N, C-alpha and C positions, 0 to 999 in steps of 0.2 A: 704853685711850684709842685713839681713832681716828687714822688717819695723817693729819695736818694737810694734807699735800700733796694727798693723795687727795680730801679733803673740799673744798678750794678748787678743784681742778680739776673735779670732777664737779658742784659747785654752778654754776661758771661755765658748764660746758658745758650744764646743765639751762636756765639762763637763755637761752643761744644757742638751744636747742631751742625755747623759748618764742617768741623772735623769728621763728624759722622756722615755727612753728605759726601765728603771727599772719600772717605772708605767704602761706600756704598757704590760709587761710580768706579772705583779702582778695579772692580770685578768684571767691567766691560771690557771688551777687546780692545786693544790700543791703550796707550798711555794718555791721559788728559793733558791738555796744553796747560802750560803755566798760567796763562791769563784766565783760564777756566777755574784753576784752583784757587786763583785770587778772588775771582767773582763769587765762587761758593762762600768763602769765608766773608767776603764783603757784604753780600746780600742776606745771609743768615744772621750776621752780627747786626746789620741794620734792622732786621726784623725784629730782634731782641731789644733793640734800643728803642724802636717805636712802639713795641708792645710795653715796655717799661715807662715811657712818657705819656702814653695815651690816656686820655680821659673820656674817650668816646663811651657813651651810654648804649650798650649793644645786648642788654639781657643778662647774659651770664658770662663767666670767664671763658668758657669753651668756645662760644660764638666769637667772641672778642679775639682769641688767639686764632681761630681758623680764619677769620675774615682778614686780618691783618698779615698773616702768613701768606694767603693767597693773593693780596694786593702787591705786596713787596716782591712776590715771586714772578709777577708778570713781566717785568724787564729782563730778568733772569731767562725766563723762557724764551724770549726772543734771541738771546745771546747763544743758547745751546744748539750746537749743530746735531743734525741727525747723523745716524750711521747706517751701515748695511742692514743690520738687524731690526733697528727701530727707526721708523720714518721721522722726519721733522715734525709733521704734525702731531704724531703721538707722543714724541719727546716734549712738545710744547705742553701739552694737556698733563702728562707725567710730572713735569717740573711744578706746575701749579698745584697739583694735588699733593705732591710731597711737601710743597711749600706750606700748605695748609696743615699738613700732619706736624711738621716742624713748628709751625705756629701754636698749634694746640699743645705740643710738648714743651715749648717755651713757657706759655702761659700756666699750663699745669704745674710745672716745677716752681714757677714764681709765685703763683697764688696759693696753690695747695700745699705744696712740699714745705716751701719757706714762708708761708702765710703773709706774704707782701701784697695785699689787695691794692687796687686801683683807689685813687682818692676820687671823691665825687667832683664832677664839673662844677666849676664856680659861676 
């Protein structure tokens, strides 16, 4: 069974990074579509939930957060359209890199700030 405190903190932090993701993209020209705003919140919250329930042995907390953040961001990267200033290929890699950063942030808040560490795999 996963640590319930860890799951709650990681999921809430994931949702918060979805808010951050939305505000960072608001600076781009044009208004983001409603489905994109939904995807930002969905995929960042999902990353937080997966980080919270994960029992993967990956060395330390930073590698764990970066890896899961990148993996969860791959489907989102395929959904993000490019624009005139940033091409689709560049945007694909930016979304994955930012997903890694958000994953690191989620894991740092969960493991280091709130001291809700992963349980060992059984």
